[in-house]
Each structure stands twice: as structure tokens, then as C-alpha cells.
C-alpha positions as CSV (number, residue, x, y, z in Angstrom):
1,M,41.1,-26.6,4.6
2,V,37.9,-26.8,2.5
3,L,37.0,-23.5,0.7
4,C,33.2,-23.4,0.5
5,Q,31.4,-20.7,-1.5
6,G,28.1,-20.7,-3.3
7,G,27.4,-24.3,-2.3
8,E,30.5,-25.6,-4.1
9,A,33.6,-26.9,-2.2
10,A,37.2,-27.1,-3.4
11,A,39.8,-29.1,-1.5
12,V,42.8,-27.1,-0.1
13,P,45.6,-28.7,1.8
14,A,45.3,-28.1,5.5
15,A,48.3,-26.1,7.0
16,G,50.1,-26.8,10.3
17,G,48.2,-30.1,11.0
18,K,45.0,-28.3,11.8
19,E,41.7,-30.0,11.2
20,P,39.7,-29.2,8.1
21,E,37.4,-26.2,8.3
22,V,34.9,-24.7,5.9
23,L,35.4,-21.1,4.8
24,L,32.1,-19.4,3.9
25,S,31.8,-16.1,2.1
26,R,29.0,-13.9,3.4
27,E,26.6,-13.0,0.6
28,D,23.8,-11.7,2.6
29,G,25.2,-8.2,3.0
30,A,26.6,-8.7,6.5
31,G,30.3,-8.0,6.0
32,T,30.8,-8.8,2.4
33,G,34.2,-10.2,1.7
34,Q,34.8,-11.2,5.3
35,P,34.6,-15.0,5.6
36,C,33.3,-16.9,8.6
37,L,34.4,-20.3,9.8
38,C,32.2,-23.4,10.2
39,P,33.3,-26.9,11.1
40,A,33.3,-29.3,8.1
41,P,30.6,-31.9,8.1
42,G,31.3,-34.6,10.7
43,M,34.2,-32.7,12.2
44,E,34.4,-31.2,15.7
45,A,36.7,-28.3,16.9
46,V,39.7,-29.6,18.9
47,G,39.1,-29.1,22.7
48,A,35.7,-27.5,22.3
49,E,32.7,-28.7,24.2
50,E,30.3,-27.3,21.7
51,R,30.0,-27.3,18.0
52,R,31.3,-24.2,16.2
53,V,28.6,-21.9,14.9
54,C,28.4,-19.7,11.8
55,G,28.0,-16.0,12.4
56,C,26.0,-15.5,9.1
57,C,23.2,-17.7,10.5
58,S,22.6,-16.2,13.9
59,G,24.3,-19.0,15.7
60,L,23.0,-22.0,13.7
61,S,25.4,-25.0,13.8
62,W,26.7,-26.9,10.8
63,P,25.1,-28.5,8.8
64,R,22.1,-26.3,9.5
65,C,24.1,-23.3,8.3
66,C,22.2,-21.1,5.7
67,K,25.2,-21.4,3.4
68,A,25.4,-25.2,3.6
69,P,24.7,-27.1,0.4
70,G,21.1,-28.1,0.1
71,T,19.8,-26.1,3.0
72,K,17.4,-23.1,2.9
73,K,17.3,-20.1,5.2
74,Q,14.1,-20.2,7.2
75,A,12.0,-17.1,7.6
76,A,12.5,-15.1,10.8
77,C,8.7,-15.2,11.6
78,P,6.5,-17.5,9.5
79,G,3.1,-15.9,8.9
80,L,4.3,-12.3,9.5
81,G,3.1,-11.3,6.0
82,L,-0.4,-12.7,6.6
83,F,-0.5,-10.9,10.0
84,Y,0.4,-7.6,8.2
85,T,-2.5,-8.3,5.8
86,V,-5.0,-8.8,8.5
87,L,-3.7,-5.7,10.3
88,S,-4.0,-3.7,7.0
89,A,-7.6,-5.0,6.5
90,F,-8.5,-3.9,10.1
91,L,-7.1,-0.4,9.6
92,F,-8.9,0.1,6.3
93,S,-12.2,-1.1,7.9
94,V,-11.8,1.2,10.8
95,A,-11.1,4.1,8.4
96,S,-14.3,3.2,6.5
97,L,-16.2,3.2,9.8
98,F,-14.9,6.7,10.7
99,L,-16.0,7.8,7.3
100,K,-19.5,6.7,8.1
101,K,-19.4,8.7,11.4
102,I,-18.5,12.0,9.7
103,E,-21.5,14.2,9.4
104,D,-20.7,17.5,7.6
105,V,-17.9,16.5,5.2
106,R,-18.4,15.3,1.7
107,S,-16.5,12.4,0.2
108,V,-14.5,14.8,-2.2
109,E,-13.2,16.7,0.9
110,V,-12.2,13.5,2.6
111,S,-10.4,12.4,-0.6
112,A,-8.5,15.7,-0.7
113,F,-7.4,15.3,2.9
114,R,-6.3,11.7,2.2
115,C,-4.3,12.9,-0.9
116,V,-2.5,15.6,1.2
117,F,-1.4,12.8,3.7
118,Q,-0.1,10.6,0.9
119,M,1.9,13.5,-0.6
120,A,3.5,14.3,2.7
121,F,4.5,10.7,3.0
122,V,5.8,10.1,-0.5
123,L,7.6,13.4,-1.0
124,P,10.6,12.4,1.2
125,G,10.8,9.0,-0.6
126,L,11.0,10.8,-4.0
127,I,13.8,13.0,-2.8
128,Y,15.7,10.1,-1.2
129,Y,15.5,7.8,-4.2
130,K,16.0,10.7,-6.7
131,T,13.2,9.6,-9.0
132,G,12.1,13.1,-10.0
133,F,8.5,14.2,-10.0
134,L,7.4,13.5,-13.6
135,G,8.9,10.2,-14.4
136,P,10.2,8.8,-17.7
137,K,8.9,10.6,-20.8
138,G,7.4,7.4,-22.3
139,K,5.5,6.5,-19.1
140,R,4.0,9.8,-18.1
141,V,0.7,9.2,-20.0
142,F,0.3,5.9,-18.2
143,L,1.2,7.5,-14.8
144,F,-1.4,10.3,-15.5
145,F,-4.2,7.8,-16.2
146,R,-3.1,5.7,-13.2
147,G,-3.4,8.8,-11.0
148,F,-6.7,9.9,-12.5
149,L,-8.4,6.5,-12.3
150,G,-7.0,5.7,-8.9
151,S,-8.1,9.0,-7.4
152,S,-11.5,8.7,-9.0
153,A,-11.9,5.2,-7.6
154,M,-11.1,6.6,-4.1
155,I,-13.6,9.4,-4.3
156,L,-16.4,7.1,-5.6
157,L,-15.7,4.5,-3.0
158,Y,-15.9,7.2,-0.2
159,Y,-19.2,8.4,-1.6
160,A,-20.5,4.7,-1.6
161,F,-19.4,4.3,2.0
162,Q,-21.4,7.4,3.0
163,V,-24.7,6.6,1.2
164,M,-24.9,2.7,1.6
165,P,-24.3,0.1,4.2
166,L,-20.6,-0.4,5.0
167,A,-20.6,-4.1,4.4
168,D,-22.4,-3.7,1.0
169,A,-19.9,-1.2,-0.3
170,T,-16.9,-3.3,0.9
171,V,-18.2,-6.5,-0.7
172,I,-18.7,-4.8,-4.1
173,T,-15.1,-3.5,-4.0
174,F,-13.9,-7.1,-3.6
175,S,-14.9,-7.9,-7.2
176,S,-11.9,-5.9,-8.3
177,P,-9.6,-9.0,-9.1
178,V,-12.3,-10.4,-11.4
179,F,-12.5,-7.1,-13.3
180,T,-8.8,-7.0,-13.4
181,S,-8.6,-10.3,-15.1
182,L,-11.2,-9.3,-17.6
183,L,-9.4,-5.9,-18.4
184,A,-6.1,-7.6,-18.6
185,W,-7.5,-10.0,-21.2
186,I,-8.9,-7.1,-23.3
187,F,-5.9,-4.7,-23.2
188,L,-2.9,-6.8,-22.3
189,K,-3.9,-10.0,-24.2
190,E,-3.5,-12.1,-21.1
191,K,-5.1,-15.5,-21.0
192,Y,-8.8,-15.6,-20.0
193,S,-10.0,-19.1,-19.3
194,I,-13.5,-20.6,-18.6
195,W,-12.7,-20.4,-14.9
196,D,-12.2,-16.6,-15.2
197,L,-15.5,-16.3,-16.9
198,L,-17.2,-18.4,-14.1
199,F,-15.6,-16.2,-11.4
200,T,-16.8,-13.1,-13.3
201,L,-20.4,-14.4,-13.3
202,F,-20.1,-15.2,-9.5
203,A,-19.0,-11.6,-8.8
204,I,-21.8,-10.1,-11.0
205,T,-24.3,-12.4,-9.2
206,G,-23.0,-11.1,-5.8
207,V,-23.3,-7.5,-6.9
208,V,-26.9,-8.0,-8.1
209,L,-27.9,-9.6,-4.7
210,I,-26.5,-6.5,-2.9
211,A,-28.0,-4.0,-5.3
212,R,-31.4,-5.8,-5.5
213,P,-32.8,-4.0,-8.5
214,P,-36.6,-3.5,-8.3
215,F,-37.2,-5.2,-11.7
216,L,-35.8,-8.4,-10.2
217,F,-36.7,-8.1,-6.5
218,G,-39.9,-5.9,-6.6
219,S,-40.4,-2.5,-5.2
220,N,-40.3,-3.4,-1.6
221,V,-36.5,-3.5,-0.9
222,T,-35.5,-3.9,2.7
223,G,-32.3,-3.7,4.7
224,I,-30.9,-0.5,3.0
225,E,-29.9,2.8,4.5
226,G,-32.1,5.8,3.6
227,S,-33.9,5.7,0.2
228,Y,-33.4,3.2,-2.5
229,T,-32.3,6.0,-4.8
230,D,-29.2,6.7,-2.6
231,H,-28.7,2.9,-2.3
232,L,-28.6,2.6,-6.1
233,K,-26.3,5.6,-6.5
234,G,-24.0,4.1,-4.0
235,T,-24.0,0.8,-5.8
236,I,-23.2,2.4,-9.1
237,A,-20.4,4.4,-7.4
238,A,-19.0,1.3,-5.9
239,I,-19.0,-0.6,-9.1
240,T,-17.4,2.3,-11.0
241,S,-14.8,2.6,-8.3
242,T,-14.0,-1.1,-8.6
243,V,-13.7,-0.9,-12.4
244,S,-11.5,2.1,-12.0
245,A,-9.3,0.3,-9.5
246,A,-9.0,-2.7,-11.8
247,S,-7.9,-0.4,-14.6
248,T,-5.1,1.1,-12.4
249,F,-3.9,-2.5,-11.8
250,V,-3.8,-3.1,-15.6
251,I,-1.8,0.2,-16.1
252,L,0.6,-0.8,-13.3
253,R,1.2,-4.2,-15.1
254,K,1.8,-2.3,-18.3
255,V,4.3,0.0,-16.7
256,G,6.0,-2.8,-14.8
257,K,9.1,-2.1,-12.8
258,S,10.3,0.7,-15.0
259,V,8.7,3.3,-12.7
260,H,9.4,3.5,-9.0
261,Y,6.3,2.7,-6.9
262,F,6.7,6.0,-4.9
263,L,6.3,7.9,-8.3
264,S,3.2,6.0,-9.0
265,I,1.7,6.9,-5.6
266,W,2.8,10.5,-6.1
267,Y,0.8,10.8,-9.3
268,Y,-2.2,9.3,-7.5
269,A,-2.0,11.9,-4.8
270,V,-1.2,15.0,-6.8
271,I,-3.8,14.3,-9.6
272,G,-6.3,13.3,-6.9
273,L,-5.8,16.5,-5.0
274,I,-6.0,18.7,-8.1
275,G,-9.2,17.0,-9.1
276,C,-10.8,17.3,-5.7
277,V,-10.0,21.0,-5.5
278,I,-11.5,21.7,-8.9
279,A,-14.6,19.7,-8.0
280,L,-15.0,21.5,-4.6
281,F,-14.6,25.0,-6.3
282,V,-17.2,24.0,-9.0
283,M,-19.7,22.8,-6.3
284,N,-18.7,25.7,-4.0
285,E,-18.6,23.2,-1.1
286,W,-15.1,23.7,0.2
287,R,-15.1,24.2,4.0
288,L,-13.5,22.8,7.1
289,P,-15.7,20.7,9.3
290,Y,-17.7,22.7,11.8
291,C,-17.4,20.1,14.5
292,G,-14.2,19.3,16.3
293,K,-15.0,15.6,16.2
294,D,-15.2,15.5,12.4
295,R,-11.7,17.2,12.2
296,V,-10.3,14.5,14.4
297,L,-12.0,11.8,12.3
298,L,-10.5,13.3,9.2
299,I,-7.0,13.1,10.6
300,L,-7.6,9.5,11.8
301,I,-8.9,8.5,8.4
302,G,-5.7,9.8,6.8
303,L,-3.5,8.1,9.3
304,L,-5.4,4.8,9.2
305,G,-5.4,4.8,5.4
306,L,-1.7,5.4,5.3
307,G,-1.0,2.7,7.8
308,G,-3.2,0.3,5.9
309,Q,-1.2,0.9,2.7
310,I,2.1,0.5,4.5
311,F,1.2,-2.8,6.1
312,L,-0.3,-4.1,2.9
313,T,2.9,-3.2,1.0
314,K,5.1,-4.9,3.7
315,A,2.9,-8.0,3.4
316,L,3.4,-8.2,-0.3
317,Q,7.2,-7.8,0.1
318,I,7.5,-10.9,2.4
319,E,4.6,-13.1,1.3
320,K,3.3,-14.3,-2.0
321,A,0.4,-12.4,-3.6
322,G,-1.9,-15.3,-3.6
323,P,-2.1,-15.8,0.2
324,V,-2.3,-12.1,0.7
325,A,-5.2,-11.7,-1.7
326,I,-7.1,-14.5,0.1
327,M,-6.4,-13.2,3.6
328,K,-7.5,-9.7,2.5
329,T,-11.0,-11.0,2.4
330,M,-10.9,-10.2,6.2
331,D,-11.9,-6.8,5.0
332,V,-15.4,-8.2,4.5
333,V,-15.5,-9.9,7.9
334,F,-14.3,-6.7,9.7
335,A,-16.9,-4.6,7.8
336,F,-19.8,-6.9,8.9
337,I,-18.6,-6.9,12.5
338,L,-18.1,-3.1,12.7
339,Q,-21.4,-2.4,11.0
340,I,-23.3,-4.6,13.6
341,L,-21.4,-3.3,16.6
342,F,-21.1,0.4,15.9
343,L,-23.7,1.3,13.3
344,N,-26.5,-1.0,14.6
345,H,-27.3,-2.3,11.2
346,L,-27.8,-6.0,10.7
347,P,-27.0,-7.2,7.2
348,T,-29.8,-9.0,5.3
349,W,-29.5,-12.5,4.0
350,W,-29.3,-11.0,0.4
351,T,-26.2,-9.2,1.5
352,V,-24.7,-12.3,3.1
353,G,-25.4,-14.3,-0.1
354,G,-23.8,-11.6,-2.2
355,A,-20.8,-11.4,0.1
356,L,-20.3,-15.2,-0.3
357,C,-20.5,-15.0,-4.1
358,V,-18.0,-12.1,-4.4
359,V,-15.6,-13.5,-1.8
360,A,-15.7,-16.9,-3.5
361,S,-15.1,-15.2,-6.8
362,S,-12.1,-13.1,-5.7
363,S,-10.6,-16.0,-3.7
364,G,-10.9,-18.4,-6.6
365,T,-9.2,-15.8,-8.9
366,A,-6.4,-15.3,-6.4
367,I,-5.9,-19.0,-5.9
368,R,-5.9,-19.7,-9.6
369,K,-3.3,-17.0,-10.3
370,W,-1.2,-18.1,-7.4
371,R,-1.1,-21.7,-8.6
372,Q,-0.2,-20.5,-12.1
373,S,2.8,-18.5,-10.7
374,L,4.0,-21.5,-8.6
375,K,3.7,-23.8,-11.7
376,K,5.6,-21.3,-13.8
377,A,8.3,-21.0,-11.1
378,N,8.7,-24.7,-10.9
379,Q,9.0,-24.9,-14.7
380,N,11.7,-22.3,-14.7
381,E,13.7,-24.2,-12.0
382,I,13.6,-27.3,-14.1
């Protein structure tokens, strides 16, 4: 008999004249310590019409067994992670569309409702994983700023969605990877190359084409919703939201894996809810929507936002970050389509040009980081 474990074989005398077999130990969690039998290479079972199969490979015959030396276990469904990314982008875009359709609810109230949904989702996870509610003492300051900046980014983004075209606000938020690289260079001393600088300039160019400041484009600015003052306020809010979101990414890199991701989301939701409640009391604007339609839209925004986060998380668990970041540009495509179909607002050529600049910038940043990670992984294997 041949004892095969971990890709290495050791010769063992066969007993009783039986033909050689390969004894495989299951290391994939399915019955650990209970070996399964596969025919040795080039050998067939006596009196059997079919080749023996390995139970740990869902019926694959030798030498296609996942434990065979030099073979790799294939993914159950290639492209599933990218499908999850597209589905996440669609859910986020529909949630943004519903936000545009709400009439009597401010962005702060919508944010508070979203935080309540996240708290209800995360709380069972905190109890199950026994992470506690405050986190490690040395990480609480970072978690606080992660929650504060993340919730601020959400409130500002919702405000931008309400006062400016849906596609414009979505495009500006896609400059987040560029600002993340810049802030990581400043605070984490990560490498910042000439390519990063070029992508940053592309992103800034795209934002300028969308904002169209009068000192560059004149006083006659077309293709905006409402007054140019609201458009400018929405642009500033979207840019500030993008920088805040990029700052949260830098903080999460700083914290690393020392803090459970459920705890990070918990801080995001709790601090966001506290901030929203304080802001609403100061503005004396807290009220439930008068219209039943707005209440339904609020619930749908919470559910769609939560679903989008879940599918994006699942995508990152089974797919590399580079392809996910590139596929996430479907957010922009969905935003343009939904804006045309349901809001009857055709984007201008300035917006299209700005979108191309920002998408090219974020995609270039994602591709560059992806190639760097692959190169580093290959070097580690060597």
C-alpha cells in the first residue's frame, strides 16, 4: 500500500496480495482523520468496471483528485465573486435611486435609519464571536475615528445624492482608491509612485469636469439639478465623503486583522447613530416621514444597503481585490442607466468625460495594486 499525505508518498508493503492503493488524509474539514482510498496512478480496482473515486473531491477520479501531487482544486463556480460584485453594485445603485425618490426625509434621518439596520445585523455576530463591544484597549481610538469618519462619509454622500445628479455623485465617490493611496503614503509611509500621481491628477480632472466651477466654465452651467449653489454644495459633500471614506480605509489598514470586522462595523453604526441623533436634535428636524411611500423607501434603503455590503464582503472573500475593484465600476454604469430611465435626466458630455477620467483612474490604481500583490506572492513562493 502507498501512504499518501500532503503530496508525499511513502512505500508500505501490500498485505494479502492486494493491489496498491493510495491512502489520503482529509485536510479539508470533511471528516478529519478519516482516510479515503484512491487507486494508485496507473492502477485499476480488481473486477471494477469504473475507476475508483475519492470522496474528498466530490467524485473526481485519480489523478484528478484534489489531494494528488501537483494538482489544484478548482473553484466550485468560476466568476461567482465577480457576479456578487455586480449584484452588490446594483443593490447600492437602486438604494441611491430610492434615496432620490424620498421627498420629506433629510439625509441625516436616512443615515440614522441605516445605522439602526446595521446595528441589528451586527449585534448577533458580536455575541456569537464573543468580541465584546469596545474592542482592544490599544485599538479603541482607531475604531472611534473609523466610526466617526465612516458615518460622516455616509451622511455627506446621502446629502450629495439628494442635491445633485445621481451619476455625478456616484462618479465622484469612485475617486476613493486614489485618495486612499495618497493618504496611505502620507500616514502609513506606503510607496507612492509616479503612476499614483498620474491617477490622482486624472481623478481631480474628472471631479472638475463634473463640478464645472464658473471661473473655468463660465456662469452658464447646464445639465445640473436645481441651482448651481446646491450643485456646488453636493460636489463639496461628495468630495469630503470620498476623502473620509479613504481615511477609514487607511485606519483599517493600520488596525489590520487585530480587530474583528464585525466590531469595526459596530463602531461605524453606533457612532453614526449617536451623531445623527445629536444633529437632528440640534436642527430640531427629527420626524417620521408623513407619506407611507417614504417609510417603505426608508426600509428598502436599509435592506438594499445591507444586502450590498453582504454581497461585496462575500465577493472579497472568494475573489482577489483587484478584479472586484475593477468590476465595482459597474456602480457608475448602473447610476447612468437608472438616472436616465427613472429620473429623466440625461447626463451631459462633461459628466461622461469626468466619469471616464475617474473610472480610468480608479481602475488603473486597482490594476496596479493587484499586479503588485501578484508579484509579491510569486516572489514569496520562490
